[in-house]
C-alpha positions as CSV (number, residue, x, y, z in Angstrom):
1,M,54.7,-61.1,101.6
2,D,51.1,-60.2,102.2
3,N,49.7,-57.8,104.7
4,K,48.6,-60.5,107.2
5,N,52.2,-61.9,107.3
6,I,53.6,-58.5,107.7
7,K,51.1,-57.7,110.5
8,D,51.9,-61.0,112.2
9,L,55.6,-60.2,112.0
10,I,55.1,-56.7,113.4
11,Y,53.2,-58.1,116.4
12,K,56.0,-60.7,116.9
13,I,58.7,-57.9,116.9
14,F,56.7,-55.9,119.4
15,A,56.3,-59.0,121.6
16,D,60.0,-59.8,121.3
17,N,60.6,-56.3,122.6
18,N,58.3,-56.9,125.6
19,I,55.6,-54.5,124.2
20,N,52.1,-55.8,124.7
21,L,49.7,-54.9,121.9
22,H,46.8,-57.2,122.9
23,N,44.3,-54.4,123.8
24,V,45.5,-51.8,121.4
25,N,43.3,-50.5,118.6
26,E,45.2,-51.0,115.3
27,N,44.4,-47.4,114.4
28,D,45.6,-45.8,117.7
29,S,48.9,-44.0,117.8
30,L,51.3,-46.2,119.7
31,I,53.3,-43.1,120.8
32,S,50.5,-40.8,121.9
33,K,48.8,-43.7,123.7
34,G,52.0,-44.3,125.7
35,I,52.5,-47.8,124.3
36,V,56.1,-46.9,123.2
37,D,58.2,-43.8,123.3
38,S,59.9,-42.5,120.2
39,M,63.2,-44.3,121.0
40,A,61.5,-47.6,121.5
41,F,59.6,-47.1,118.2
42,V,62.8,-46.4,116.3
43,N,64.2,-49.7,117.8
44,I,61.1,-51.5,116.5
45,L,61.7,-50.0,113.0
46,L,65.3,-51.1,113.1
47,A,64.2,-54.6,114.1
48,I,61.7,-54.6,111.2
49,E,64.5,-53.6,108.8
50,E,66.7,-56.4,110.1
51,E,64.0,-59.1,110.0
52,L,62.8,-58.2,106.5
53,N,66.2,-57.2,105.1
54,I,64.9,-53.8,104.0
55,E,66.1,-50.3,104.5
56,I,63.7,-47.7,105.9
57,D,64.5,-44.3,104.5
58,F,64.3,-42.3,107.7
59,E,65.1,-39.0,105.9
60,N,62.1,-39.3,103.6
61,I,59.5,-40.9,105.9
62,D,57.3,-39.0,108.3
63,I,57.5,-41.2,111.4
64,N,54.3,-39.6,112.7
65,S,52.5,-41.1,109.7
66,I,53.4,-44.7,110.6
67,V,52.7,-44.8,114.4
68,T,49.7,-47.1,114.2
69,I,49.8,-50.8,113.6
70,N,47.8,-50.4,110.4
71,S,49.8,-47.5,109.0
72,L,53.1,-49.3,109.9
73,C,51.9,-52.5,108.2
74,D,50.9,-50.5,105.1
75,A,54.3,-48.7,104.9
76,V,56.2,-51.9,105.4
77,S,54.1,-53.7,102.8
78,K,55.0,-51.0,100.3
79,M,58.7,-51.4,101.1
80,V,58.7,-55.2,100.6
81,N,56.5,-55.5,97.6
């Protein structure tokens, strides 16, 4: 799966969770900008796991390093490829 497909999927998952990302810079922190809180973000990660049939190793990943659309896309890309 390429980065564009992963990014499209991430946008779809956010939309499915009623989170609007239309005017969000892809390098802005979704948490510090108030787009999502930490619990909603974890729910997004769980939805990504389910959709892509992958397991995110929460013990060995720094959540703060994947709170932008671009960083999340890059991290997911590494997990699926």
